[in-house]
PAZAPA-4460 file (N, C-alpha, C; in steps of 0.05 Angstrom, whole numbers, plus 32768, in hexadecimal, padded with zeros to 4 digits):
% residues 304
    n_x    n_y    n_z   ca_x   ca_y   ca_z    c_x    c_y    c_z   seq   type   mol
   8AD6   871D   8738   8AD5   8702   872C   8AF0   86FD   871E     1      X     A
   8AF9   86E5   8723   8B13   86DE   8718   8B10   86D0   86FD     2      X     A
   8B26   86D1   86EE   8B26   86C2   86D5   8B2D   86A5   86DA     3      X     A
   8B22   8693   86CA   8B26   8677   86CE   8B43   8670   86CC     4      X     A
   8B52   867D   86BB   8B6E   8676   86B7   8B7F   867C   86D0     5      X     A
   8B75   868C   86E3   8B83   8692   86FB   8B7A   8682   8713     6      X     A
   8B67   8670   870F   8B5C   8661   8726   8B70   864F   8733     7      X     A
   8B84   8646   8724   8B97   8633   8730   8BB1   8641   8739     8      X     A
   8BB1   865C   8738   8BC9   866A   8741   8BCD   8667   875F     9      X     A
   8BE5   8665   8768   8BEA   8663   8785   8BE2   867C   8793    10      X     A
   8BD5   8679   87AA   8BCD   8690   87BA   8BD5   868C   87D7    11      X     A
   8BD9   86A2   87E5   8BE0   86A1   8801   8BC6   869D   8811    12      X     A
   8BC8   8691   8828   8BB1   868D   8839   8BA5   8671   8834    13      X     A
   8B92   866A   8845   8B87   864F   8843   8B6C   864D   8837    14      X     A
   8B60   8664   882F   8B45   8662   8824   8B43   8673   880B    15      X     A
   8B34   866A   87F7   8B32   8677   87DE   8B14   8679   87D6    16      X     A
   8B0C   8690   87CB   8AF1   8694   87C0   8AF4   8699   87A2    17      X     A
   8AE8   8688   8792   8AE7   868C   8775   8ACB   8692   876D    18      X     A
   8AC7   86A9   875F   8AAD   86B1   8755   8AAF   86B1   8736    19      X     A
   8AA1   869F   8729   8AA4   869A   870C   8A8B   86A0   86FD    20      X     A
   8A8E   86A6   86E3   8A78   86AC   86D1   8A71   8693   86C1    21      X     A
   8A59   8688   86C4   8A51   8670   86B6   8A4C   8676   8698    22      X     A
   8A49   868F   8691   8A46   8695   8674   8A5F   8690   8664    23      X     A
   8A75   868D   8672   8A8F   8688   8665   8A93   866A   8662    24      X     A
   8A99   8661   864A   8A9D   8644   8645   8AB4   8639   8654    25      X     A
   8AC9   864A   8658   8AE0   8641   8668   8AD9   863A   8685    26      X     A
   8AC6   8649   8690   8ABD   8644   86AB   8AB0   8628   86AD    27      X     A
   8A9F   8622   869A   8A91   8607   869B   8AA6   85F1   8697    28      X     A
   8AB9   85F5   8686   8ACE   85E1   8682   8ADF   85DE   869B    29      X     A
   8AE5   85F4   86A8   8AF5   85F2   86C1   8AE6   85E2   86D6    30      X     A
   8ACB   85E7   86D9   8ABC   85D9   86EE   8ABA   85BB   86E7    31      X     A
   8AB6   85B5   86CD   8AB4   8599   86C5   8ACD   858A   86CA    32      X     A
   8AE4   8597   86C8   8AFE   8589   86CB   8B09   858C   86E8    33      X     A
   8AFA   8599   86FA   8B05   859E   8715   8B03   8584   8725    34      X     A
   8B1A   8578   872C   8B1A   855F   873B   8B13   8563   8758    35      X     A
   8B14   857C   8762   8B0E   8581   877F   8AF1   8583   8784    36      X     A
   8AE0   8584   876F   8AC3   8586   8772   8AB5   856B   876F    37      X     A
   8AA4   8564   8782   8A94   854B   877E   8A82   854D   8766    38      X     A
   8A7A   8536   875B   8A6A   8536   8743   8A4F   8543   8747    39      X     A
   8A43   853F   875F   8A29   854B   8764   8A2A   8569   8765    40      X     A
   8A40   8573   8771   8A44   8590   8772   8A49   859C   8757    41      X     A
   8A58   858E   8746   8A5C   8597   872A   8A42   8599   871C    42      X     A
   8A31   8585   871F   8A17   8586   8711   8A06   859D   871B    43      X     A
   8A07   85A3   8735   89F8   85B9   8740   8A02   85D4   8734    44      X     A
   8A1D   85D7   8732   8A28   85F0   8728   8A22   85F4   870A    45      X     A
   8A20   85DF   86FB   8A1D   85E1   86DE   8A00   85DD   86D4    46      X     A
   89EE   85D4   86E6   89D3   85CE   86DE   89C4   85E8   86D6    47      X     A
   89B3   85E6   86C2   89A3   85FE   86BB   898B   8603   86CE    48      X     A
   8986   85EF   86DF   8970   85F2   86F2   8978   8607   8707    49      X     A
   8967   861C   8709   896E   8633   871A   895E   8634   8734    50      X     A
   894E   8620   873B   893F   8622   8754   8952   861E   876C    51      X     A
   894B   862A   8782   895C   862A   879A   895D   860E   87A6    52      X     A
   8975   8604   87AB   8978   85EA   87B7   8993   85E7   87C3    53      X     A
   8999   85D1   87D0   89B3   85CC   87DD   89B9   85AE   87DD    54      X     A
   89D2   85A7   87E1   89DB   858C   87E4   89F4   858B   87F4    55      X     A
   89F9   8574   8801   8A11   8570   8810   8A1E   8556   8806    56      X     A
   8A37   8558   87FD   8A46   8541   87F3   8A61   8540   8801    57      X     A
   8A63   8531   8816   8A7B   8530   8826   8A81   854B   8833    58      X     A
   8A98   8556   882E   8A9F   8570   883A   8A97   8587   8828    59      X     A
   8A8A   8581   8811   8A81   8596   87FE   8A63   859C   8802    60      X     A
   8A5D   85B5   8802   8A41   85BE   8803   8A3B   85CE   87EA    61      X     A
   8A26   85C7   87DC   8A1E   85D6   87C5   8A02   85E3   87C9    62      X     A
   89FF   85FB   87BF   89E5   8609   87C1   89E0   8619   87A8    63      X     A
   89C6   861C   87A2   89BD   862F   878F   89AB   8643   879D    64      X     A
   89B4   865C   879E   89A5   8671   87AC   899D   8687   8798    65      X     A
   8987   8694   879D   897E   86AA   878C   8988   86C5   8796    66      X     A
   898E   86D6   8783   8997   86F1   878A   898E   8703   8773    67      X     A
   898E   871D   8779   8986   8730   8765   899D   8737   8753    68      X     A
   8998   8737   8739   89AC   873D   8726   89B1   875C   8726    69      X     A
   89C8   8763   871B   89CE   877F   8717   89D7   8784   86FB    70      X     A
   89D5   879C   86F2   89DF   87A4   86D7   89F9   87B4   86DB    71      X     A
   8A07   87B8   86C5   8A20   87C7   86C7   8A1B   87E4   86CE    72      X     A
   8A03   87EE   86C7   89FC   880A   86CD   89E8   880D   86E3    73      X     A
   89DF   87F8   86F0   89CC   87F9   8705   89D1   87E3   871A    74      X     A
   89D3   87EB   8733   89D9   87D8   8748   89C1   87C7   874F    75      X     A
   89A9   87D1   874B   8991   87C2   8752   8980   87BD   8739    76      X     A
   8977   87A5   8737   8963   879E   8722   894E   878C   872F    77      X     A
   8939   8786   8721   8924   8775   872B   8927   8758   8720    78      X     A
   893C   8752   8713   8941   8737   8708   894F   8727   871E    79      X     A
   8946   870E   8720   8952   86FB   8733   8963   86E7   8724    80      X     A
   897C   86E4   872E   898E   86D0   8722   8996   86BB   8736    81      X     A
   89A3   86A6   872C   89AC   8690   873D   89C9   8693   8744    82      X     A
   89CF   8691   875D   89EA   8690   8767   89F0   8673   8770    83      X     A
   8A03   8667   8762   8A0A   864B   8769   8A24   864B   8778    84      X     A
   8A25   863C   878D   8A3E   863B   879D   8A45   861F   87A5    85      X     A
   8A5F   861A   87A7   8A6A   8601   87B1   8A7D   8609   87C8    86      X     A
   8A78   85FE   87E0   8A87   8605   87F7   8A96   85ED   8801    87      X     A
   8AB1   85F1   8804   8AC2   85DB   880E   8AD6   85E7   8822    88      X     A
   8AE5   85D6   8831   8AF6   85E0   8846   8B08   85F6   883E    89      X     A
   8B14   85F6   8826   8B27   860A   881E   8B1E   861C   8807    90      X     A
   8B04   8619   87FF   8AFC   8627   87E7   8ADE   862C   87E7    91      X     A
   8AD6   8643   87DD   8ABA   8649   87D7   8ABA   8651   87B9    92      X     A
   8AAB   8642   87A9   8AA9   8647   878D   8A8C   8650   8787    93      X     A
   8A89   8668   877D   8A6E   8672   8776   8A6E   8678   8758    94      X     A
   8A57   8673   874C   8A54   8678   872F   8A39   8687   872B    95      X     A
   8A38   8695   8715   8A1F   86A2   870D   8A20   86A6   86EE    96      X     A
   8A09   86AB   86E3   8A07   86B1   86C6   8A07   86D0   86C2    97      X     A
   89F6   86DE   86D2   89F5   86FB   86D0   8A01   8707   86EA    98      X     A
   8A0B   871F   86E9   8A16   872C   8701   8A01   872D   8717    99      X     A
   8A0A   8728   8730   89F8   8727   8747   8A01   873C   875B   100      X     A
   89ED   8747   8769   89F3   875D   877C   8A03   8753   8794   101      X     A
   89FD   873B   879E   8A0B   8731   87B6   8A29   872F   87B3   102      X     A
   8A32   8727   879B   8A4E   8724   8796   8A5C   873F   8799   103      X     A
   8A50   8755   878F   8A5C   876F   8792   8A5D   8777   87AF   104      X     A
   8A48   8771   87BE   8A47   8779   87DB   8A5D   876A   87EA   105      X     A
   8A5F   874F   87E5   8A73   873F   87F3   8A8F   8748   87EB   106      X     A
   8A94   874E   87D2   8AAE   8757   87CA   8AB5   8772   87D7   107      X     A
   8AA1   8783   87DA   8AA6   879D   87E7   8AAE   8799   8804   108      X     A
   8AA1   8786   8812   8AA8   8781   882E   8AC5   8777   8830   109      X     A
   8ACC   8765   881D   8AE8   875B   881E   8AFC   8770   8818   110      X     A
   8AF6   8782   8805   8B08   8798   87FF   8B0B   87AC   8816   111      X     A
   8AF7   87AE   8827   8AF8   87C0   883E   8B06   87B4   8856   112      X     A
   8B12   879D   8852   8B22   8791   8868   8B16   8777   8873   113      X     A
   8B01   876D   8867   8AF6   8753   8871   8B09   873C   886A   114      X     A
   8B05   8726   8878   8B16   870F   8873   8B06   86F6   8875   115      X     A
   8B0D   86E2   8865   8B00   86C8   8866   8B14   86B3   886F   116      X     A
   8B0F   86A6   8885   8B22   8692   8890   8B18   8676   888D   117      X     A
   8AFF   8672   8884   8AF4   8657   8881   8AD9   8657   8873   118      X     A
   8ACF   8640   886D   8AB5   863E   885E   8A9E   864B   886D   119      X     A
   8A9D   8649   8888   8A87   8654   8897   8A86   8672   8893   120      X     A
   8A9D   8680   8895   8A9E   869C   8891   8A98   86A4   8875   121      X     A
   8AA1   8694   8862   8A9B   869A   8846   8A7D   8698   8841   122      X     A
   8A70   8684   884B   8A53   8681   8847   8A44   8698   8855   123      X     A
   8A4D   869F   886D   8A41   86B5   887C   8A43   86CF   886D   124      X     A
   8A5B   86D4   8861   8A5F   86EC   8852   8A4D   86EE   883A   125      X     A
   8A4A   86D8   882B   8A3B   86D8   8812   8A1D   86DB   8818   126      X     A
   8A13   86CB   882B   89F6   86CC   8831   89EF   86E6   883E   127      X     A
   8A01   86F1   884F   89FB   870A   885B   89FA   8721   8846   128      X     A
   8A0A   871E   8831   8A09   8732   881B   89EE   8731   880D   129      X     A
   89E4   8719   8808   89C9   8716   87FC   89B4   8722   880F   130      X     A
   89B6   871B   8829   89A3   8725   883C   89A4   8743   883F   131      X     A
   89BC   874E   883F   89BF   876B   8841   89B2   877A   8829   132      X     A
   89B5   876F   8811   89A9   877B   87FA   898A   877A   87FC   133      X     A
   8980   8763   8805   8963   8760   8808   8959   8772   881E   134      X     A
   8969   8776   8833   8960   8789   8848   895D   87A5   883E   135      X     A
   8970   87AE   882D   896E   87C8   8821   8955   87CA   880F   136      X     A
   8950   87B5   87FF   8938   87B5   87EE   891F   87B6   87FF   137      X     A
   891E   87A7   8815   8907   87A7   8827   8902   87C2   8833   138      X     A
   8917   87D0   883B   8914   87EB   8847   8909   87FE   8832   139      X     A
   8913   87FC   8819   8909   880E   8804   88EB   8809   87FE   140      X     A
   88E3   87F0   87FE   88C7   87E9   87F9   88B6   87F2   8810   141      X     A
   88C0   87F0   8829   88B1   87F9   8840   88AD   8817   883F   142      X     A
   88C1   8826   8836   88BE   8843   8833   88AA   884A   881E   143      X     A
   88A9   883B   8808   8896   8840   87F3   8879   883B   87FD   144      X     A
   8875   8826   880D   885B   8821   8818   8852   8836   882B   145      X     A
   8865   883F   883D   885F   8854   8850   8858   886E   8842   146      X     A
   8867   8875   882D   8861   888D   881E   8846   888C   8810   147      X     A
   883F   8875   8805   8825   8871   87F9   880F   8873   880E   148      X     A
   8814   8869   8826   8800   886A   883B   87FD   8887   8844   149      X     A
   8812   8896   8847   8810   88B2   884E   8801   88C2   8839   150      X     A
   8806   88BD   8820   87F8   88CB   880B   87DA   88C4   880C   151      X     A
   87D4   88AB   8812   87B8   88A3   8814   87AA   88B1   882B   152      X     A
   87B7   88B2   8842   87AA   88BE   885A   87A8   88DC   8857   153      X     A
   87BB   88E9   8849   87BA   8906   8846   87A7   890E   882F   154      X     A
   87A0   88FB   881E   878E   8901   8808   879C   890E   87F0   155      X     A
   87B6   8910   87F0   87C5   891C   87D9   87D2   8906   87C9   156      X     A
   87CE   8906   87AF   87D9   88F2   879E   87D3   88D5   87A8   157      X     A
   87B9   88D1   87AE   87B1   88B7   87B9   87B9   88A1   87A6   158      X     A
   87C7   888D   87B0   87D0   8877   879E   87B9   8866   8795   159      X     A
   87BB   885C   877D   87A7   8849   8773   87B1   882D   8776   160      X     A
   879F   881A   8772   87A7   87FE   8774   87BD   87F8   8760   161      X     A
   87BD   8804   8748   87D1   87FF   8734   87EC   8809   873D   162      X     A
   87EC   8820   874D   8806   882A   8757   8813   8817   876A   163      X     A
   8804   8807   8778   880E   87F5   878C   8816   87D9   8781   164      X     A
   8810   87D4   8768   8815   87BA   875C   8833   87B5   875C   165      X     A
   8843   87C9   8754   8860   87C5   8752   886C   87BE   876E   166      X     A
   8863   87CC   8783   886E   87C6   879D   8866   87AA   87A6   167      X     A
   884D   87A3   87A0   8843   8788   87A7   8853   8772   8799   168      X     A
   8858   8776   877F   8868   8763   876F   8884   8760   877A   169      X     A
   8890   8776   8781   88AC   8776   878B   88AD   8767   87A6   170      X     A
   889A   876D   87B8   8899   875F   87D2   8895   8741   87CF   171      X     A
   8883   8739   87BD   887F   871D   87B8   8898   8710   87AD   172      X     A
   88A7   871E   879C   88C0   8713   8791   88D4   870F   87A7   173      X     A
   88D7   8722   87B9   88EB   871F   87CF   88E2   8709   87E2   174      X     A
   88C8   8707   87E7   88BF   86F3   87FA   88C4   86D7   87EE   175      X     A
   88BF   86D3   87D5   88C5   86B9   87C9   88E3   86B2   87CA   176      X     A
   88F4   86C6   87C5   8911   86C2   87C6   8919   86B9   87E3   177      X     A
   890F   86C7   87F7   8916   86C1   8812   890B   86A6   881B   178      X     A
   88F3   869F   8812   88E7   8686   881A   88F7   866F   880E   179      X     A
   8900   8671   87F5   8910   865C   87E9   892B   865A   87F7   180      X     A
   8938   8670   87FD   8952   8670   880B   894F   8664   8827   181      X     A
   893A   866B   8835   8936   865F   884F   8933   8641   884E   182      X     A
   8924   8637   883A   8922   861B   8837   893C   860D   8831   183      X     A
   894E   861A   8822   8968   860E   881C   8978   860B   8836   184      X     A
   8979   861F   8846   8989   861D   885F   897C   860C   8874   185      X     A
   8962   860B   8874   8955   85F9   8887   895B   85DC   8880   186      X     A
   895C   85D6   8866   8963   85BA   885E   8980   85B4   8865   187      X     A
   8991   85C8   8861   89AD   85C4   8869   89B0   85C0   8887   188      X     A
   89A0   85CF   8896   89A1   85CE   88B3   8999   85B2   88BD   189      X     A
   8987   85A5   88AF   897D   858B   88B7   898D   8574   88AA   190      X     A
   89A0   857A   8898   89B0   8566   888B   89C6   855C   889F   191      X     A
   89C5   8542   88A4   89D8   8536   88B7   89F4   8536   88AC   192      X     A
   89F8   8538   8892   8A12   8537   8886   8A20   8553   8885   193      X     A
   8A11   8567   888D   8A1D   8582   888C   8A35   8584   889E   194      X     A
   8A4C   858F   8894   8A63   8593   88A5   8A5C   85A2   88BE   195      X     A
   8A66   8599   88D5   8A5F   85A5   88EF   8A66   85C3   88F1   196      X     A
   8A7C   85CB   88E4   8A85   85E7   88E7   8A72   85FA   88D8   197      X     A
   8A62   85F0   88C6   8A4F   8601   88B7   8A34   8604   88C5   198      X     A
   8A2E   85F3   88D8   8A13   85F3   88E4   8A0D   860D   88F2   199      X     A
   8A1E   8619   8902   8A18   8633   890F   8A11   8649   88FB   200      X     A
   8A21   8649   88E5   8A1C   865D   88D0   8A01   8659   88C2   201      X     A
   89FA   8640   88BD   89E0   8639   88B1   89C9   8642   88C3   202      X     A
   89CC   863B   88DD   89B7   8643   88F0   89B4   8661   88F1   203      X     A
   89CA   866F   88F1   89CA   868C   88F2   89BB   8698   88D9   204      X     A
   89C1   868D   88C2   89B5   8697   88AA   8997   8690   88A8   205      X     A
   898F   867A   88B3   8972   8673   88B4   8963   8688   88C4   206      X     A
   896E   868F   88DB   8961   86A3   88EC   8961   86BE   88DE   207      X     A
   8977   86C5   88D1   8978   86DF   88C3   8964   86E0   88AC   208      X     A
   8962   86CB   889D   894F   86CB   8886   8932   86CC   8891   209      X     A
   892D   86BE   88A7   8912   86BF   88B2   890B   86DB   88BB   210      X     A
   891F   86E9   88C7   891A   8705   88CF   8915   8717   88B7   211      X     A
   8924   8713   88A2   8920   8723   8889   8905   871E   887D   212      X     A
   88FD   8704   887C   88E3   86FD   8871   88CC   8708   8882   213      X     A
   88D0   8709   889C   88BB   8714   88AE   88B8   8732   88A8   214      X     A
   88CE   8740   88A3   88CC   875D   889C   88BD   8760   8881   215      X     A
   88C3   8750   886E   88B5   8752   8854   8897   874C   8857   216      X     A
   8891   8737   8867   8875   8731   886C   8866   8748   887A   217      X     A
   8874   8756   888C   8867   876C   8899   8861   8783   8885   218      X     A
   8874   8788   8873   886F   879C   885F   8858   8793   884C   219      X     A
   8857   8779   8846   8841   876F   8835   8826   8773   8843   220      X     A
   8825   876E   885E   880C   8772   886C   8804   878F   886C   221      X     A
   8817   87A1   8870   8811   87BE   886F   8807   87C6   8854   222      X     A
   8814   87BB   883F   880B   87C2   8823   87EF   87B7   881E   223      X     A
   87E9   879F   8829   87CF   8793   8826   87B9   87A4   8832   224      X     A
   87BE   87AF   884A   87AA   87C0   8857   87A7   87DA   8847   225      X     A
   87BD   87E5   883D   87BA   87FD   882D   87AB   87F8   8813   226      X     A
   87B0   87E1   8807   87A2   87DA   87EE   8784   87D7   87F4   227      X     A
   877D   87CB   880B   8760   87C8   8811   8753   87E3   8815   228      X     A
   8761   87F6   8823   8756   8810   8827   8753   8820   880D   229      X     A
   8766   881D   87FB   8764   882A   87E1   874D   881E   87D1   230      X     A
   8749   8804   87D2   8733   87F7   87C4   8718   8800   87D0   231      X     A
   8717   8803   87EA   86FE   880C   87F7   86F8   8829   87EE   232      X     A
   870D   883A   87EE   8708   8855   87E5   86FF   8857   87C8   233      X     A
   870B   8847   87B7   8703   8847   879B   86E7   883C   8798   234      X     A
   86E0   8828   87A8   86C4   881D   87A6   86B0   8832   87B0   235      X     A
   86B7   8841   87C5   86A5   8856   87CE   86A2   886C   87BA   236      X     A
   86B8   8873   87AD   86B6   8888   8798   86A5   887E   8780   237      X     A
   86A8   8865   8779   8698   885A   8763   867A   8859   876B   238      X     A
   8675   8851   8784   8659   8850   878D   864D   886C   878E   239      X     A
   865C   8880   8796   8653   889B   8797   864C   88A5   877B   240      X     A
   865D   889F   8768   8658   88A7   874C   863F   889A   8741   241      X     A
   863C   8880   8747   8624   8872   873E   860B   887D   874B   242      X     A
   860D   8884   8765   85F6   8890   8773   85ED   88AA   8766   243      X     A
   8601   88BB   8760   85FA   88D5   8753   85EE   88D0   8738   244      X     A
   85FA   88BE   8729   85EF   88B8   870E   85D2   88AD   8710   245      X     A
   85CC   889D   8724   85B1   8892   8728   859D   88A8   872F   246      X     A
   85A6   88BB   8740   8594   88D1   8748   858E   88E2   8730   247      X     A
   85A2   88E9   8720   859E   88F9   8708   858C   88EB   86F4   248      X     A
   8590   88D2   86F1   857F   88C2   86DF   8562   88C2   86E8   249      X     A
   855E   88BF   8703   8542   88BF   870E   8535   88DA   870A   250      X     A
   8544   88F0   870E   8539   890B   870B   8532   8911   86EE   251      X     A
   8541   8907   86DB   853D   890D   86BF   8527   88FB   86B3   252      X     A
   8521   88E5   86BF   850E   88D2   86B3   84F3   88DE   86AF   253      X     A
   84E6   88EB   86C3   84CC   88F7   86BE   84CD   890D   86A9   254      X     A
   84E2   891E   86AA   84E4   8933   8696   84E7   8927   867A   255      X     A
   84F6   8912   8677   84F8   8904   865D   84DE   88FA   8654   256      X     A
   84CE   88EF   8667   84B3   88E5   8660   84A1   88FC   8656   257      X     A
   84A3   8913   8663   8492   892A   865A   849A   8933   863E   258      X     A
   84B4   8936   863A   84BD   893F   861F   84B7   892A   860A   259      X     A
   84B7   8910   8611   84B0   88FB   85FE   8492   88FD   85F6   260      X     A
   8481   8903   860A   8465   8905   8604   845F   891C   85F1   261      X     A
   846C   8933   85F7   8467   894B   85E7   8475   8948   85CB   262      X     A
   8485   8935   85C8   8492   8931   85AE   8482   891F   859C   263      X     A
   846C   8914   85A5   845C   8902   8594   844C   8912   857F   264      X     A
   844B   8909   8567   843C   8917   8552   8420   890C   8551   265      X     A
   8410   8912   8566   83F4   8909   8568   83E3   8922   856D   266      X     A
   83C9   891E   8567   83B6   8934   856B   83AF   8938   8588   267      X     A
   83A4   8950   858E   839B   8956   85A9   83B2   895B   85BC   268      X     A
   83CA   8962   85B3   83E0   8967   85C4   83DC   8981   85D3   269      X     A
   83DE   8980   85EE   83DA   8999   85FE   83ED   89AF   85F6   270      X     A
   83E3   89C7   85F7   83F2   89E0   85F1   83FF   89E0   85D6   271      X     A
   83F3   89D0   85C3   83FF   89D0   85A8   83FB   89EA   859A   272      X     A
   83E4   89F8   85A1   83DE   8A12   8594   83E4   8A29   85A5   273      X     A
   83ED   8A24   85BE   83F2   8A3A   85D1   840B   8A49   85C9   274      X     A
   840C   8A63   85CF   8424   8A73   85C8   843C   8A6C   85D9   275      X     A
   8436   8A63   85F1   844D   8A5C   8603   844C   8A3E   8609   276      X     A
   8445   8A2E   85F6   8443   8A11   85FA   845E   8A04   8602   277      X     A
   8473   8A0C   85F4   848E   8A01   85FB   8496   8A07   8617   278      X     A
   8491   8A20   8620   8498   8A28   863B   8488   8A18   8650   279      X     A
   846E   8A14   864A   845D   8A05   865C   8466   89E8   865E   280      X     A
   846D   89DC   8647   8477   89C0   8647   8491   89BD   8656   281      X     A
   84A3   89D2   8653   84BC   89D1   8661   84B7   89D3   867F   282      X     A
   84A5   89E4   8687   849E   89E7   86A4   8492   89CD   86AF   283      X     A
   8482   89BF   869F   8477   89A6   86A7   848D   8991   86AB   284      X     A
   84A1   8990   8699   84B7   897D   869C   84C7   8984   86B5   285      X     A
   84CC   899E   86BA   84DB   89A5   86D2   84CC   899F   86EB   286      X     A
   84B2   89A3   86EA   84A1   899C   8702   84A2   897E   8707   287      X     A
   84A2   896E   86F2   84A3   8951   86F6   84BE   8949   8703   288      X     A
   84D4   8956   86FA   84EE   8950   8706   84EE   8958   8723   289      X     A
   84E3   8970   872A   84E2   897A   8745   84D1   8967   8757   290      X     A
   84BB   895E   874C   84AA   894C   875B   84B9   8931   8761   291      X     A
   84C8   8928   874D   84D8   8910   8751   84ED   8914   8767   292      X     A
   84FA   892B   8767   850E   8931   877B   8501   8931   8797   293      X     A
   84EA   893E   879A   84DD   893E   87B4   84D5   8922   87BD   294      X     A
   84CC   8912   87AA   84C4   88F7   87B1   84DD   88E6   87BA   295      X     A
   84F3   88E9   87AC   850B   88DA   87B4   8515   88E4   87CF   296      X     A
   8513   88FE   87D4   851C   8909   87EE   850A   88FF   8804   297      X     A
   84F0   88FE   87FF   84DD   88F4   8813   84E2   88D6   8819   298      X     A
   84EA   88C7   8805   84EF   88AB   8808   850B   88A5   8814   299      X     A
   851C   88BA   8817   8536   88B6   8824   854C   88AF   8811   300      X     A
   8548   88B2   87F7   855D   88AC   87E4   8572   88C2   87E0   301      X     A
   856B   88DB   87E9   857D   88F1   87E6   858F   88F3   87FF   302      X     A
   85A8   88ED   87FC   85BB   88EE   8813   85C2   890A   881A   303      X     A
   85C6   890F   8834   85CD   8929   883D   85EC   892D   883A   304      X     A
***
């Protein structure tokens, strides 16, 4: 990212990419005073509205795209930030509030010998950097889903529905980002005022984004099937526990009735004076439970 005070320095070559920090007051002042930017593009660059959109004003194209933010000590975060860009024949101006992953990827490609000769290549470089980052995230999420599926099938460390929530939230986040970006480029593709030299790049990026989104949707479908299987297993386990509890309750009910009867302080209680009255009452309670078990078995309630 360059400093605003160096933006007007003479440079060799015919194309320039400026990547500026909107959190700096000097950046906002520079954009407001830039005579080479149309008013509509200035408004798009400085607006607090962060939803993905695009506009064409003469030879200038403005876009707001979403990208994942990065921290100084972590290349990947789950926060989504807005990347604002203005594209003109000799210049690509991009701005952001927080550091974005795509800018680092694009800068790395340029440092490894890449070159930008025009706005079409600049746009292709930047959007490809966003797509490449999302592709890596998609592969990581796909591996997480496959690992969870293997654990489920093997029966070791079976994932719970709560374990899959994070993956599901991340996939939905990426899908929304790609859906918004695809809409931006589809609108540019249909805009009759779009410069002709940008159309092939726009069409290429639409196809690329559709392919990325299809991969994310496939992982979502796989996760959905895994979630359903996990829910079915948990429901079966719950039903089994309830079944066992119901059988135990049914077996204990007659015995509880017998002990309740012998616990009444009334006259004429059987075996009240017998030396082995307690043992006989206990045997009667056990016999009642055994009779209940045989009845349930005969009626088909006892599963094999």
